[in-house]
KEKE-3310 file (N, C-alpha, C; in steps of 0.2 Angstrom, whole numbers, plus 5000, padded with zeros to 4 digits):
npx = (5577:5580:5567:5560:5566:5561:5548:5548:5553:5543:5532:5538:5538:5525:5520:5527:5522:5509:5510:5515:5504:5495:5501:5501:5487:5483:5491:5485:5472:5474:5477:5466:5451:5440:5426:5421:5419:5407:5400:5391:5382:5380:5380:5374:5376:5377:5380:5392:5400:5400:5407:5420:5424:5424:5434:5445:5446:5449:5461:5470:5486:5489:5483:5466:5458:5442:5433:5441:5443:5430:5427:5436:5430:5418:5423:5430:5419:5413:5424:5425:5417:5425:5429:5438:5434:5423:5419:5420:5418:5424:5418:5426:5434:5424:5421:5433:5433:5422:5425:5436:5430:5422:5429:5436:5446:5450:5466:5484:5487:5494:5497:5500:5509:5512:5526:5531:5540:5535:5537:5531:5528:5529:5518:5513:5513:5501:5497:5498:5494:5495:5506:5515:5518:5525:5536:5538:5541:5538:5542:5548:5551:5540:5543:5541:5526:5520:5530:5531:5536:5532:5533:5526:5513:5498:5494:5482:5481:5492:5489:5477:5482:5488:5478:5465:5456:5452:5463:5471:5487:5500:5514:5526:5539:5551:5562:5573:5577:5585:5595:5599:5595:5586:5570:5560:5543:5531:5514:5500:5483:5471:5456:5456:5454:5453:5462:5458:5461:5472:5479:5484:5491:5499:5505:5502:5490:5486:5478:5479:5473:5474:5466:5465:5457:5440:5429:5417:5418:5425:5420:5416:5428:5434:5426:5429:5443:5441:5435:5445:5455:5450:5448:5461:5464:5463:5463:5463:5463:5473:5469:5473:5473:5481:5486:5475:5464:5450:5434:5419:5405:5395:5402:5412:5403:5396:5407:5409:5398:5401:5411:5409:5401:5383:5375:5376:5386:5390:5385:5377:5375:5366:5365:5354:5353:5348:5348:5356:5358:5369:5368:5374:5370:5366:5373:5388:5406:5414:5428:5445:5453:5465:5467:5476:5482:5487:5494:5488:5476:5460:5444:5432:5440:5443:5430:5428:5438:5436:5423:5426:5435:5426:5417:5423:5428:5440:5459:5466:5480:5495:5497:5490:5476:5470:5459:5446:5431:5419:5405:5402:5391:5387:5382:5376:5377:5367:5376:5385:5395:5399:5395:5404:5398:5400:5389:5386:5391:5400:5399:5407:5402:5401:5398:5409:5416:5428:5433:5447:5454:5456:5457:5463:5475:5473:5485:5499:5511:5526:5533:5549:5563:5565:5557:5542:5525:5516:5528:5535:5539:5549:5540:5546:5552:5543:5536:5524:5515:5522:5519:5506:5504:5509:5500:5488:5492:5490:5477:5471)
npy = (5691:5689:5691:5680:5670:5672:5670:5656:5651:5654:5646:5633:5633:5635:5622:5614:5617:5614:5600:5597:5600:5591:5579:5582:5583:5570:5563:5568:5563:5550:5550:5556:5551:5559:5556:5553:5564:5572:5589:5593:5600:5592:5575:5559:5550:5536:5535:5542:5533:5522:5528:5531:5517:5512:5520:5516:5502:5503:5510:5509:5504:5492:5475:5474:5472:5469:5468:5472:5485:5490:5488:5497:5509:5510:5511:5523:5532:5532:5536:5549:5557:5561:5557:5548:5537:5533:5521:5510:5492:5477:5461:5451:5458:5462:5450:5447:5457:5455:5443:5448:5457:5449:5441:5430:5421:5413:5407:5409:5413:5426:5443:5458:5472:5488:5497:5514:5513:5502:5489:5474:5468:5456:5458:5451:5434:5421:5411:5394:5392:5389:5397:5400:5387:5383:5391:5404:5421:5435:5451:5446:5450:5450:5444:5437:5428:5413:5412:5424:5441:5453:5466:5483:5479:5482:5482:5475:5468:5459:5452:5446:5437:5428:5422:5410:5395:5383:5371:5371:5376:5388:5397:5405:5417:5424:5438:5436:5447:5445:5435:5438:5430:5422:5414:5401:5395:5383:5383:5376:5382:5387:5388:5403:5409:5425:5433:5446:5451:5453:5449:5451:5450:5464:5466:5462:5468:5475:5474:5470:5474:5472:5478:5475:5477:5480:5468:5455:5445:5451:5456:5444:5438:5448:5448:5436:5438:5448:5441:5431:5440:5446:5435:5433:5443:5457:5474:5486:5493:5493:5498:5495:5503:5507:5508:5502:5501:5503:5497:5488:5497:5492:5482:5490:5497:5487:5483:5495:5497:5488:5494:5508:5522:5526:5534:5544:5536:5539:5549:5551:5560:5562:5567:5574:5580:5572:5564:5550:5540:5531:5523:5520:5508:5508:5497:5492:5488:5494:5500:5506:5514:5516:5522:5518:5527:5531:5538:5529:5525:5524:5529:5517:5514:5527:5532:5525:5530:5544:5544:5538:5548:5560:5556:5555:5542:5536:5539:5546:5541:5544:5548:5560:5555:5547:5553:5550:5553:5547:5538:5523:5514:5498:5494:5482:5476:5469:5461:5456:5464:5479:5495:5505:5518:5534:5538:5545:5557:5556:5560:5564:5561:5575:5582:5584:5584:5573:5572:5573:5579:5572:5563:5571:5566:5565:5564:5567:5557:5553:5540:5532:5539:5536:5526:5520:5522:5507:5499:5485:5484:5482:5479:5486:5497:5504:5518:5524:5514:5512:5524:5524:5513:5519:5530:5522:5515:5525:5527:5515)
npz = (5161:5175:5179:5173:5180:5194:5191:5188:5199:5208:5203:5205:5219:5223:5218:5226:5239:5237:5236:5248:5256:5252:5256:5270:5273:5270:5279:5291:5290:5291:5304:5311:5309:5300:5297:5309:5316:5318:5315:5327:5341:5352:5360:5363:5379:5377:5363:5363:5371:5362:5351:5356:5359:5347:5341:5349:5345:5332:5331:5342:5347:5353:5358:5363:5379:5380:5391:5402:5399:5399:5413:5418:5413:5421:5433:5432:5430:5443:5450:5446:5455:5465:5478:5488:5495:5489:5477:5463:5463:5456:5452:5457:5466:5475:5481:5487:5496:5504:5510:5518:5527:5533:5541:5538:5526:5510:5510:5513:5526:5530:5534:5525:5520:5511:5506:5502:5491:5485:5489:5495:5510:5523:5536:5547:5552:5553:5567:5566:5553:5535:5529:5540:5544:5533:5534:5531:5537:5548:5541:5529:5512:5499:5483:5471:5464:5460:5451:5444:5444:5456:5455:5453:5455:5464:5482:5484:5473:5474:5487:5482:5473:5481:5488:5486:5480:5492:5496:5484:5478:5480:5474:5482:5482:5492:5499:5512:5524:5536:5534:5521:5511:5496:5496:5492:5493:5492:5495:5502:5501:5514:5523:5531:5547:5552:5565:5574:5586:5599:5614:5632:5648:5655:5667:5684:5686:5675:5660:5642:5626:5609:5595:5578:5567:5564:5562:5556:5566:5576:5588:5595:5598:5605:5617:5622:5625:5635:5645:5648:5653:5664:5672:5675:5684:5679:5682:5676:5659:5644:5628:5612:5598:5588:5571:5566:5554:5553:5549:5551:5557:5565:5572:5580:5588:5595:5604:5609:5617:5628:5634:5636:5644:5647:5634:5619:5607:5594:5581:5565:5550:5534:5517:5517:5529:5539:5554:5563:5577:5587:5602:5618:5631:5649:5654:5657:5656:5669:5670:5673:5659:5645:5629:5615:5601:5583:5568:5559:5564:5560:5554:5560:5571:5575:5578:5590:5598:5598:5604:5617:5622:5622:5631:5643:5646:5645:5644:5630:5621:5612:5595:5583:5575:5559:5552:5546:5543:5538:5532:5524:5512:5505:5489:5479:5462:5448:5440:5449:5453:5462:5471:5482:5492:5499:5511:5523:5535:5550:5568:5583:5601:5606:5595:5586:5570:5564:5551:5540:5550:5562:5578:5592:5604:5622:5628:5620:5612:5605:5595:5597:5589:5571:5571:5563:5560:5562:5562:5570:5587:5602:5617:5628:5622:5617:5617:5618:5623:5635:5641:5642:5651:5662:5665:5666:5678:5687:5687:5692)
capx = (5580:5578:5559:5558:5569:5557:5542:5549:5554:5536:5529:5540:5536:5518:5520:5530:5517:5503:5512:5515:5497:5491:5504:5499:5481:5483:5493:5480:5466:5475:5477:5460:5445:5435:5420:5418:5419:5401:5400:5385:5383:5380:5380:5371:5381:5378:5383:5399:5404:5401:5412:5426:5426:5426:5441:5450:5446:5452:5468:5474:5491:5490:5477:5462:5453:5436:5430:5445:5441:5423:5428:5439:5425:5414:5427:5431:5413:5412:5430:5423:5414:5431:5429:5442:5430:5417:5422:5417:5421:5423:5415:5432:5436:5419:5421:5438:5431:5417:5429:5440:5426:5418:5434:5440:5447:5454:5473:5489:5488:5498:5495:5505:5508:5516:5530:5530:5543:5531:5539:5526:5531:5524:5517:5512:5511:5496:5499:5495:5491:5500:5512:5519:5521:5530:5543:5538:5542:5537:5548:5550:5549:5538:5546:5537:5521:5519:5536:5530:5538:5526:5534:5521:5507:5495:5494:5476:5483:5497:5485:5473:5486:5490:5471:5462:5452:5455:5467:5475:5493:5503:5522:5528:5546:5552:5568:5573:5582:5589:5601:5600:5593:5579:5567:5553:5538:5525:5510:5493:5478:5466:5451:5460:5450:5457:5462:5458:5462:5478:5478:5489:5492:5505:5508:5497:5484:5485:5477:5481:5470:5475:5461:5469:5452:5433:5426:5411:5420:5429:5416:5416:5435:5435:5423:5433:5449:5440:5433:5451:5459:5446:5449:5468:5464:5463:5460:5463:5464:5475:5466:5477:5469:5485:5487:5468:5461:5443:5430:5412:5403:5391:5407:5414:5397:5395:5412:5408:5393:5404:5416:5408:5395:5377:5375:5377:5393:5392:5379:5378:5371:5366:5365:5347:5353:5344:5353:5355:5362:5371:5367:5376:5365:5370:5376:5395:5411:5417:5435:5450:5455:5469:5467:5482:5481:5492:5491:5485:5470:5455:5437:5429:5444:5442:5423:5428:5443:5432:5418:5430:5437:5421:5413:5428:5429:5447:5463:5469:5487:5498:5498:5484:5473:5470:5454:5441:5424:5414:5402:5400:5387:5389:5377:5378:5374:5365:5381:5390:5400:5396:5397:5405:5397:5399:5382:5385:5397:5399:5401:5408:5396:5400:5397:5415:5418:5435:5435:5452:5458:5457:5456:5469:5476:5474:5493:5503:5517:5529:5537:5556:5566:5566:5551:5536:5518:5516:5534:5535:5544:5548:5536:5550:5555:5537:5535:5516:5513:5524:5516:5499:5504:5510:5494:5484:5494:5488:5470:5469)
capy = (5685:5689:5691:5673:5666:5672:5667:5649:5649:5654:5641:5628:5634:5633:5615:5611:5619:5609:5593:5597:5601:5585:5574:5583:5581:5562:5560:5569:5559:5543:5550:5558:5550:5565:5554:5552:5570:5577:5595:5594:5603:5587:5568:5555:5546:5529:5536:5544:5527:5518:5531:5529:5511:5512:5523:5511:5496:5504:5514:5508:5500:5485:5471:5477:5467:5473:5467:5476:5492:5492:5489:5504:5514:5510:5514:5530:5535:5533:5541:5556:5560:5565:5555:5541:5532:5531:5518:5504:5485:5472:5455:5447:5462:5462:5444:5447:5462:5452:5438:5451:5460:5443:5439:5424:5421:5407:5409:5405:5415:5431:5449:5461:5480:5490:5503:5519:5511:5497:5483:5471:5465:5452:5461:5445:5427:5419:5405:5387:5392:5386:5401:5399:5380:5383:5394:5412:5425:5442:5455:5444:5454:5445:5446:5433:5424:5408:5413:5430:5446:5457:5473:5486:5477:5485:5478:5471:5463:5454:5448:5442:5431:5423:5419:5405:5389:5379:5364:5373:5378:5394:5397:5412:5418:5430:5439:5436:5451:5442:5432:5440:5424:5422:5408:5399:5391:5381:5383:5375:5387:5384:5393:5406:5413:5431:5436:5454:5453:5450:5451:5448:5454:5467:5464:5458:5472:5479:5470:5473:5471:5475:5477:5477:5479:5478:5463:5452:5441:5454:5456:5438:5438:5453:5446:5430:5441:5452:5436:5429:5445:5447:5429:5434:5448:5463:5480:5492:5490:5497:5496:5497:5504:5509:5504:5500:5505:5503:5491:5488:5501:5488:5479:5494:5499:5482:5484:5502:5496:5485:5498:5515:5523:5527:5540:5544:5535:5542:5550:5552:5564:5561:5573:5578:5582:5567:5561:5544:5539:5524:5524:5514:5508:5509:5491:5492:5486:5501:5499:5512:5513:5520:5520:5520:5528:5534:5541:5524:5523:5527:5527:5514:5515:5534:5532:5523:5534:5550:5543:5538:5555:5565:5553:5554:5535:5534:5543:5544:5542:5543:5554:5562:5549:5548:5558:5548:5553:5546:5531:5520:5508:5494:5493:5477:5477:5463:5457:5454:5470:5483:5502:5507:5525:5537:5540:5549:5559:5554:5565:5562:5564:5582:5585:5585:5580:5573:5570:5578:5581:5566:5564:5573:5562:5569:5564:5566:5554:5551:5534:5534:5542:5531:5521:5523:5519:5500:5496:5481:5487:5478:5483:5490:5502:5507:5524:5525:5509:5513:5530:5522:5509:5524:5533:5517:5514:5531:5527:5510)
capz = (5164:5182:5180:5172:5186:5200:5190:5188:5206:5212:5201:5209:5226:5223:5217:5233:5244:5236:5237:5256:5259:5250:5261:5277:5273:5269:5286:5296:5289:5294:5312:5313:5304:5300:5296:5315:5320:5316:5318:5331:5347:5358:5358:5369:5382:5373:5356:5364:5373:5356:5347:5359:5358:5339:5340:5352:5341:5325:5331:5348:5344:5356:5359:5369:5383:5381:5398:5407:5397:5402:5420:5419:5412:5426:5439:5431:5431:5450:5453:5445:5461:5468:5485:5487:5498:5485:5472:5460:5464:5451:5455:5460:5471:5480:5484:5492:5501:5509:5514:5523:5532:5536:5546:5536:5519:5508:5508:5516:5533:5531:5532:5521:5519:5505:5507:5497:5486:5481:5492:5499:5516:5527:5543:5552:5550:5558:5570:5564:5546:5530:5528:5546:5544:5527:5536:5530:5543:5548:5538:5523:5507:5494:5476:5466:5465:5455:5447:5441:5448:5458:5454:5449:5457:5470:5488:5483:5468:5477:5491:5478:5470:5487:5490:5481:5482:5497:5493:5479:5480:5477:5475:5485:5483:5497:5501:5519:5526:5541:5531:5514:5506:5493:5498:5489:5497:5489:5501:5501:5504:5518:5526:5537:5551:5554:5572:5574:5593:5602:5621:5637:5655:5655:5674:5688:5686:5668:5654:5636:5620:5603:5589:5572:5563:5566:5557:5559:5571:5581:5595:5599:5600:5610:5623:5625:5628:5641:5650:5651:5657:5670:5676:5677:5688:5676:5685:5671:5652:5638:5622:5607:5591:5583:5565:5565:5548:5554:5548:5552:5562:5570:5577:5585:5592:5600:5608:5613:5622:5633:5638:5637:5648:5644:5630:5612:5606:5588:5577:5558:5546:5527:5513:5518:5536:5543:5560:5566:5583:5590:5609:5623:5637:5656:5656:5653:5661:5672:5671:5670:5652:5641:5622:5611:5594:5580:5562:5555:5567:5556:5553:5566:5577:5577:5582:5597:5602:5599:5609:5624:5624:5624:5637:5648:5648:5644:5642:5624:5621:5605:5590:5579:5571:5552:5550:5541:5547:5533:5532:5517:5511:5499:5484:5474:5456:5446:5437:5454:5455:5467:5472:5489:5491:5505:5512:5529:5539:5557:5573:5590:5605:5607:5589:5582:5564:5564:5545:5538:5555:5566:5585:5595:5610:5628:5630:5614:5614:5599:5595:5596:5582:5566:5571:5559:5562:5558:5563:5575:5592:5608:5622:5632:5618:5614:5622:5619:5627:5642:5644:5643:5657:5668:5666:5669:5685:5692:5687:5696)
cpx = (5578:5571:5557:5560:5564:5550:5542:5549:5547:5532:5531:5538:5529:5516:5522:5525:5511:5504:5512:5509:5493:5494:5501:5492:5480:5485:5488:5474:5467:5475:5470:5454:5440:5428:5416:5418:5413:5401:5393:5387:5383:5380:5378:5377:5382:5382:5391:5403:5405:5407:5419:5428:5428:5433:5446:5451:5450:5460:5472:5480:5492:5483:5473:5458:5447:5433:5434:5443:5435:5423:5431:5435:5421:5417:5429:5425:5412:5418:5429:5420:5419:5432:5433:5439:5424:5420:5418:5421:5419:5420:5420:5434:5431:5420:5427:5437:5426:5420:5433:5436:5422:5423:5437:5441:5450:5461:5478:5490:5493:5494:5501:5504:5513:5520:5529:5534:5540:5533:5533:5529:5526:5524:5516:5510:5507:5497:5494:5492:5497:5507:5517:5522:5526:5537:5543:5538:5540:5543:5550:5547:5547:5540:5543:5531:5520:5524:5536:5532:5532:5527:5529:5514:5504:5495:5488:5478:5487:5493:5480:5476:5487:5484:5469:5458:5456:5457:5471:5482:5496:5510:5523:5536:5547:5560:5568:5579:5587:5595:5603:5599:5586:5577:5561:5549:5532:5520:5503:5488:5473:5461:5454:5455:5455:5456:5463:5460:5468:5477:5483:5489:5499:5509:5502:5490:5482:5484:5478:5477:5471:5470:5464:5463:5445:5429:5420:5412:5424:5426:5417:5423:5437:5432:5427:5440:5447:5438:5440:5455:5456:5447:5456:5469:5465:5459:5459:5465:5468:5472:5470:5474:5474:5486:5480:5465:5453:5439:5422:5410:5399:5396:5410:5409:5396:5401:5412:5403:5395:5409:5415:5401:5389:5378:5376:5384:5395:5385:5381:5373:5372:5366:5359:5348:5350:5349:5351:5360:5363:5372:5369:5371:5369:5373:5383:5400:5415:5424:5440:5453:5460:5468:5473:5480:5487:5489:5488:5479:5465:5448:5434:5433:5444:5435:5424:5433:5439:5427:5421:5432:5432:5417:5417:5429:5436:5452:5466:5476:5490:5499:5491:5482:5472:5466:5450:5435:5418:5411:5400:5395:5388:5382:5379:5374:5372:5370:5386:5395:5396:5399:5398:5404:5397:5392:5381:5392:5395:5402:5402:5402:5395:5400:5403:5415:5426:5438:5441:5456:5460:5456:5463:5469:5476:5482:5496:5510:5520:5532:5545:5558:5568:5561:5545:5530:5518:5522:5533:5541:5543:5544:5540:5552:5549:5534:5528:5513:5515:5521:5509:5499:5505:5504:5489:5485:5491:5480:5467:5469)
cpy = (5684:5688:5683:5669:5666:5669:5659:5647:5649:5649:5634:5628:5632:5626:5612:5611:5614:5602:5592:5596:5594:5579:5575:5581:5573:5559:5562:5565:5552:5544:5552:5557:5555:5562:5553:5558:5574:5583:5597:5597:5598:5580:5564:5552:5539:5530:5538:5538:5523:5521:5530:5522:5509:5515:5518:5505:5497:5506:5512:5503:5493:5482:5474:5471:5471:5473:5472:5484:5495:5493:5496:5510:5515:5513:5521:5535:5537:5537:5548:5560:5564:5563:5548:5536:5529:5528:5512:5497:5481:5466:5452:5452:5462:5455:5444:5452:5459:5447:5442:5454:5455:5440:5432:5424:5414:5409:5405:5408:5420:5438:5453:5469:5482:5496:5508:5517:5505:5490:5480:5466:5461:5455:5456:5439:5423:5412:5399:5387:5390:5390:5400:5392:5379:5386:5401:5415:5432:5446:5452:5448:5449:5448:5443:5429:5419:5410:5419:5436:5450:5464:5477:5484:5481:5480:5473:5466:5457:5449:5444:5436:5426:5419:5414:5399:5385:5372:5365:5376:5385:5394:5404:5413:5425:5431:5440:5441:5449:5439:5433:5435:5425:5415:5407:5394:5389:5379:5381:5379:5383:5390:5396:5410:5419:5432:5443:5456:5449:5453:5447:5452:5457:5467:5461:5462:5475:5474:5474:5470:5475:5473:5479:5479:5477:5474:5460:5448:5444:5454:5450:5437:5442:5451:5440:5433:5444:5446:5433:5433:5446:5441:5429:5440:5456:5469:5486:5489:5495:5494:5499:5497:5507:5505:5500:5504:5506:5497:5492:5492:5497:5485:5484:5497:5493:5482:5490:5501:5492:5489:5506:5516:5525:5534:5539:5542:5538:5544:5552:5557:5563:5567:5577:5581:5577:5564:5555:5543:5532:5526:5518:5515:5509:5503:5490:5489:5492:5499:5505:5509:5518:5517:5522:5521:5531:5536:5536:5522:5527:5524:5524:5515:5523:5536:5531:5528:5541:5550:5543:5544:5560:5563:5553:5547:5532:5540:5541:5546:5540:5549:5555:5556:5551:5553:5556:5548:5552:5539:5529:5514:5505:5493:5488:5478:5470:5458:5454:5459:5474:5490:5503:5515:5528:5540:5545:5552:5558:5560:5562:5564:5571:5586:5587:5581:5579:5571:5576:5580:5576:5568:5566:5569:5567:5569:5562:5563:5551:5544:5537:5535:5536:5526:5524:5519:5512:5496:5491:5483:5483:5483:5488:5497:5506:5512:5525:5520:5510:5519:5528:5518:5514:5527:5528:5516:5519:5530:5521:5511)
cpz = (5171:5183:5179:5177:5192:5198:5190:5196:5210:5210:5205:5216:5227:5223:5224:5238:5243:5237:5245:5259:5257:5255:5268:5278:5273:5276:5291:5296:5291:5302:5314:5308:5304:5300:5303:5319:5317:5319:5321:5337:5353:5355:5364:5372:5379:5367:5358:5367:5367:5352:5350:5358:5351:5338:5343:5347:5335:5326:5337:5346:5347:5356:5364:5372:5384:5388:5403:5405:5399:5409:5422:5418:5418:5432:5438:5432:5439:5453:5451:5450:5465:5475:5484:5490:5494:5478:5469:5462:5458:5455:5460:5467:5477:5484:5489:5498:5506:5513:5520:5528:5536:5541:5544:5528:5517:5506:5512:5524:5534:5530:5530:5521:5513:5507:5501:5491:5482:5484:5495:5504:5520:5534:5548:5549:5555:5560:5568:5557:5541:5530:5534:5546:5538:5529:5534:5537:5542:5545:5531:5517:5501:5487:5470:5468:5459:5449:5443:5446:5449:5457:5450:5452:5463:5476:5487:5478:5470:5482:5487:5475:5475:5489:5484:5484:5487:5494:5488:5482:5477:5479:5477:5486:5487:5497:5509:5522:5531:5539:5524:5509:5503:5495:5494:5492:5493:5495:5498:5505:5508:5519:5532:5541:5554:5561:5572:5581:5595:5610:5626:5643:5654:5662:5678:5688:5679:5663:5647:5630:5614:5598:5583:5567:5566:5561:5560:5565:5577:5588:5599:5602:5606:5617:5626:5628:5635:5647:5653:5655:5663:5675:5679:5681:5686:5680:5681:5664:5648:5632:5616:5600:5586:5577:5563:5560:5549:5553:5548:5558:5567:5575:5582:5590:5597:5606:5613:5619:5628:5637:5639:5641:5644:5640:5623:5611:5599:5585:5570:5555:5538:5524:5514:5525:5541:5548:5562:5572:5585:5598:5613:5629:5644:5659:5653:5659:5663:5674:5669:5664:5649:5634:5618:5604:5590:5573:5557:5559:5563:5556:5560:5572:5580:5581:5589:5601:5603:5604:5617:5626:5626:5630:5643:5651:5648:5642:5635:5623:5614:5601:5586:5575:5564:5550:5545:5545:5542:5534:5525:5517:5505:5495:5479:5468:5453:5443:5443:5456:5460:5468:5480:5489:5498:5506:5518:5531:5546:5562:5580:5595:5606:5600:5584:5576:5564:5556:5542:5543:5560:5574:5588:5602:5616:5630:5623:5615:5607:5600:5595:5589:5578:5566:5568:5562:5558:5560:5570:5580:5598:5613:5626:5629:5616:5619:5623:5623:5634:5645:5646:5650:5663:5670:5669:5676:5690:5692:5692:5703)
residu = (MET:LYS:LYS:GLU:PHE:TRP:LYS:GLY:PHE:GLY:THR:ALA:LEU:ALA:VAL:MET:LEU:ALA:CYS:LEU:LEU:ILE:TRP:ARG:THR:SER:LEU:VAL:GLN:GLN:LEU:ILE:PRO:TRP:GLU:TYR:LEU:PRO:PHE:THR:VAL:GLY:ILE:SER:LYS:THR:ALA:LYS:VAL:ASN:LEU:ILE:GLU:ASP:PHE:LEU:ASP:ARG:TYR:TYR:VAL:GLU:ASP:LEU:ASP:LYS:GLU:THR:THR:LEU:GLU:GLY:MET:TYR:ALA:GLY:LEU:VAL:ALA:GLY:VAL:GLY:ASP:ARG:TYR:THR:TYR:TYR:MET:THR:LYS:ASP:TYR:LEU:GLU:SER:TYR:LEU:GLN:ASN:THR:GLY:GLY:HIS:PHE:GLU:GLY:ILE:GLY:VAL:THR:VAL:TYR:GLN:THR:GLU:GLU:GLY:GLU:VAL:ILE:VAL:TYR:SER:VAL:MET:ASP:GLY:TYR:PRO:ALA:GLN:LYS:ALA:GLY:MET:GLU:GLN:GLY:ASP:ILE:ILE:THR:LYS:ILE:ASN:GLY:LYS:ASP:ILE:SER:GLY:LEU:SER:LEU:ASP:GLU:VAL:ALA:GLY:GLN:MET:ARG:GLY:GLU:ILE:GLY:SER:THR:VAL:GLU:VAL:GLU:VAL:TYR:HIS:PRO:ALA:ASP:GLY:GLN:ASN:LYS:THR:PHE:VAL:ILE:MET:ARG:GLU:ASP:VAL:ILE:MET:LYS:SER:ILE:GLU:PHE:ARG:MET:LEU:ASP:ASP:GLU:LYS:GLY:TYR:ILE:GLN:ILE:SER:GLY:PHE:LYS:GLU:ASN:THR:TYR:ASP:GLN:PHE:MET:GLU:ALA:MET:GLU:THR:LEU:GLN:GLU:GLN:GLY:MET:LYS:GLY:LEU:VAL:LEU:ASP:LEU:ARG:ASN:ASN:PRO:GLY:GLY:LEU:VAL:ARG:SER:VAL:TYR:LEU:ILE:GLY:GLU:GLN:LEU:LEU:PRO:GLN:GLY:VAL:MET:VAL:TYR:THR:GLU:ASP:LYS:GLU:GLY:LYS:ARG:GLU:GLU:LEU:ILE:CYS:ASP:ASP:LYS:TYR:ILE:ASP:ILE:PRO:MET:VAL:VAL:LEU:VAL:ASN:GLY:ASN:SER:ALA:SER:ALA:SER:GLU:ILE:PHE:ALA:GLY:ALA:ALA:LYS:ASP:MET:ASP:ALA:ALA:THR:ILE:VAL:GLY:THR:GLN:THR:PHE:GLY:LYS:GLY:LEU:VAL:GLN:ARG:LEU:PHE:THR:LEU:PRO:ASP:GLY:SER:ALA:LEU:ASN:ILE:THR:ILE:GLN:LYS:TYR:PHE:THR:PRO:LYS:GLY:THR:SER:ILE:HIS:GLY:THR:GLY:VAL:THR:PRO:ASP:GLN:VAL:VAL:GLU:MET:PRO:ALA:GLY:VAL:LEU:ASP:GLY:ASP:VAL:ILE:GLU:PRO:GLU:LYS:ASP:THR:GLN:LEU:GLN:GLU:GLY:MET:ARG:ILE:LEU:GLY:GLU:LYS:ILE)
# end
């Protein structure tokens, strides 16, 4: 009896295992289409891309945007280099990029930045442009554009939504911290000429020029500022490069030729070791100078600060700079997209590569406790500016 029981139990168990195996095989076949997994050693790039597309078409649970998927593939290919400054640009992004470096764009006339928490905050409102006329203010937190919440969007995506064809309108909703109110503005876009230069006399002798970025039109704006300040009796200059992310090397070179003595301003080396130099001539404005920098001073602004330091042309005041010592070149593609590729490393006149380290100020001065790089602060409380003025006073 016991023997028959175990024999029957074994038969039942075998049947159950067989059914389980059949069910599992059926499920796996649904999840993994074996016909697409040939047991071969290799596969061509084209075939692999087609295979991946086929998998996504058949099995991805949501609808696919084929164009977005392909753009992501191109971006991923370039990202595989592992250099954050070498990247793929879509056609739309390229157009925005060229507008920005060209010094003008079609928009409402604000500059914005993004906090670590993702909030997009108005950094400045440009004088005379639509945003200012509508009532937007520095410090406003943008919450919606055209009625849609911007949470989760990148800074570029938010800026892109505020830009558009001249004469078109955009609805921008902001939170105004000063009174705790939400405000909505309907603003007509214009051709906005970007001001990358702010200037004024600090007192009867000291001039001040702030450069927020090196764009196509920065040099012309700089020369206008210098002429005005000289007419007002400037004997020494505070050049403020804090929070300047860089820009066009040609632009910083033209300004360097005006302020730096004769010699190599910067040199670059490519992957073959080929060296190229940018050399300042002996015709320059010989004036006592202090250069202000901080952790957001990068790339082209570091070229100037590093040259001014090595050439003993200025006293560098502030905190360690960002440390971007790479040069990129833009390569456009036939479909209107582009590649931004790091092609060279640059070095200060004394041969120092600042990439990853930055420029060390001659006089390290921290901002007051609680003040971060990029925060707007009154000149009287700006410890870096005040120290710069003190040092400049000794030079004049």
